N, C-alpha and C positions, 0 to 999 in steps of 0.2 A: 086609360090604362085600365089590362089584368086584374080586378080585385087580389088573388093567394096570390098574387105576384107581387102587388102595392105593399099588402098588408110582411109579407115579406119583409122587401124592404125594408117597411118601417120598421122592422121589429129587430132583422139584423139591423139597426144604426144605431138601435137603442143597445142595444149589449154592446158596441163596440165605439159607443162616445162614455156606458159607463168606462171602461180598459181607463190604465192608467199608460200614458206612452212608452213607457217601454214595457208595451205586455201587445202594443196597439200590433207589431211590427211581429209577432211570433204566429197570434193569431190569425192576421192573412195569412201569417206561412199554414198555417193546419187547414186555411179554406182551401188553399192549391191543392199543398199534399194529398189531402181526404176529396177531392174532387174532383182534380187535375190529371189526374198522372197512375190511371189505375192499372195493375188490382193496389187495391190500399196496404193489407198486407202484407205485400211485396213491395210493398217502394219502405214503411214499417220495419220489416224486417231491413232489409236496405240500411238503414239509416242507424236501424239501431249498432249492428255491423261495424257502420265504418265511427261509430261513435264507438267503440270497442276497440279499435283496429290506433284509431288517432287517441284515446287514454293512455294507454300502454304507448305511444310515440314520448306523446307529451312526460311524459312520468321521466323514462328514461332519455329528452331533454334539458329535464329539468336540474338532472343531475348530472350534465355534463359543458352547462354552458353557464354563465356567471343570471342571477334578476335580468337583466337587464336584455337580455342577450348579446348582446356585443362584444366584439374577442381584443387582447390587450394588441392583437397583430395588424390592424385594425385602424385603415387611418379615417376617421371621419371630422369633413366638412362641412362647416357652419354655412347654409346659400347664402348668400347677398342678396337673391331677386325672388321674385316666387312666391308664394303661398307663405312659406315656411321662414323668408327672409327675414323674421322680428323673432325664432329662438333665438336665446344666447344657451353658453356653456352653463351661463348662471345658473340658468332657470327652470335651462330643460331634461330631461328622466328620456332618458331610454327604455321605456317596458313593452315585452314581447306581447303582443295579443293571441300569438296561438300557442305560448305557454301558459299564461295569466287572465282569466277573462274578466271583468269587473265586480265579480264575488271573492276573486282573489287579488286583485288589486286594495281590494278591502281589506283583505288579514294582512298581508303584508305593509299596509299605512297605522295595521292594529299595532302590529309586532316591529312595527317603529324597524323596518327590514326599507319602509320610502319613506316620500314624507309626501304631503299635498300644497305646500306654501315657504315660498321663503322672504326671507325678511331682505326688506327696502335698504333699513336701513338699524344696521346688529345689534337689537336687542329693547327694540323697539316694538310696539305692536303694527308698524305700521308694511303688513303684508301683504303680500298678493298671491293668486293659488301660479306651480307649476307646469310646465307645458309636457304632455304626455307626451312622445311619438312613438309608434312602431312603424321598424322594419316589412312588417311581417303580417297577410292574410292572419284577419283573423279563425275559427269557426264557423263563425254566423256567415263571415265574408266566403268566405269557399263553397258550402255551401250554394251562397248563392249564383256565385260565379258559374260550378261548372250541373247548377239542376234547374237553372233562372235564364242565366243572364247570356252561356253560348245553346251553341244544337247539340245533337246528338255527338258523341265523338268515340262512338264508335270504330275500333279500326285506325285513326284518325295516330297524330301525330303533336305530342308538346313540346316547345322548349320554351322554359320558362329562365329569364339572361335573368346572373346574380342571386340565384337561388338562395343562398344564404345555408338555411339549414333545413330547409330541404318542405320548408310549411305546403308551397304549393303541388310538389311533389306528389305528393302522400293525397291532399287532396285529388290532387289527378283519380288518383289510385283506387279509394274510397266511393268515390263519386261518377268516376263517369268510366268508360269502356276502351278511355285510348290505347286505344296498343302497347305506342311509347312513349317513352316521361324522359325527360331527360331534362334536366339542371347542365347548366354554366354556372360559375363557381371560379374566380382567380386564388379567391382565401382557400390554399391549406388544409388551414385545420376546419375550416370550413367545411370542409371537400370529403376528411375521412371522416367528421363527426356525422354525412350524412349518407358515407360508405357504411359504414357501424349500425345506421338504424335502418334501415335495404335491407341488408345483411340477415339483420337481429332478428326481422318481424318479418321475411320472407319476399320484400317487394325485387326482388333482382331479377323476376321477372316480366318484367315492368318497363322497372327505374330503370332507367343510369347517370349516372356523374360526371362531366368533364372537367376534366380540373382546369380554368385554362381562363382568358382577358376573352371577354366574346368577340372582339376585338381580330382576332385570329379563327374564327371560325362562323365565317360569312357560310363554306357548301352547306355548313351543318342546318342554320338557318333558314334558308334555300331548301329543305327537308317540310320543313314546319308545316300543318297545314293552322295552330293557333298556336302565336307566341305571345307570351307575359313578361310584359316591362314591367313589374309593382315598386314601386319608390325606389330608381336605381340610381338616378340620376341623383340628386339631395341631396343631399346626404354620401354620400360616396365617387364622386367628382367636380375636383376643379369646376366654376363660373369657363373657363377660357379648354374645358376640353366637353362641356354640352355640345358643339355644334359639332366636333369633330363621333362625338359617339351618335349624333342622333340623323347624321348622315351616312353611317357606317348604319345603323337599320334601315334606314331611306333605301340603299339600295342594294339590302340584304333578302331583304325579308316587303317585298312586291310582286308575286306573283298574285293573278286577280283571284279573289274569293278568300285567299289568307285574311283570318283571323289576329285580331290583337287584339288584349285588354290592357288596359292603363291605369296606372295613380299614378299623379295626378294625372288628366285631360293629357292628347296631347294636344289642342287648342292651348293648357298654360305652356306645357313641358316644350316646343316647339318656338313661342315669345322673343325669346333670348338668344333663335338660334335662324340659319338662311334656309331652313327648309323648309319647306311648301306645303302644308297638306293638303290642299283643294283637288293636286297633282299628283297623290301618293294614297290614301284611303279616307272612303267616308263611313259617319255612323251609321252605324247598324240596330232600324227598329225596333227597342225591345219589346218583346212578349209580355202580353196582359201581366205573367206573375210574375214579372221580373216591376212594370207597372209597379204594378200596385205593390210591392214590398221595397222597391226604392224612397218609392211615395213616405213610405212608415216608418224609414231609416236614413236616416242621415250619410247614414256610415256607409252602407248600401250601396246612395247614388254616387257616391266620391267612384266608383266604377265605372269604368268605359269601355265602348269593347267599339270595336272597328272591322271597319272589312277592304283590302285593297284593290282599287280598283279597277 
């Protein structure tokens, strides 16, 4: 091996090993942002502009919705199968990851607005940690999806199924060149909130909100180049409706080359249904940047991208 390269790799490893686990993902992101996406100044300016735009949106949303990001008009169905089957109302806390990052979560706990633990035996010290669930992508996830996981979306159409607060729509707007960004949401309150945000922040040139059950929007889905299905079935659909939902998605999103971004993975989501993945879509090979980021941040590794066959 070239001695200069070997020395550089050794120095890099020493620096990397000296970082805390929560710093490693940010460090790797910096490496790729400064070396894989020239020009650096242009990207830095883009990220700064995006951060400012999203920060303004977050401030407005915090004033519009509860801390947990769940509206009284929503019906929550706690999963009976799958990775969230152990979530129960008494020890599950909904906190929106787009609105509240880890630092914000610590602040909410310090202020007594939410708790981290629950008592198994009232009045005793027999406590267990609460389970925190978010139904929105964090800003970090949005960056990963649109800057590393997906290809260039310039001129493309992206549809978010169950857009709720509009998180994916805002991320697509600031981090991609997608020409049409469409959110499908059946809750009228969430639709109104999204429309207000879109209008106030001048996003209506590319973002459109469709207030409807997605199962009535087959033609709209067929126009999409990218379809995002992020945490839609768990908590928001009764188990008996999962097969119908995924059968509809399978029949509506089937044009060769169309990308699907999902959480959980399709492999997990389709387990309890009669929908076969192999004849529908295949996992997309991740770029080197995406592989590094996912390897050093378990939260990002939960995001999946597929391509229709």
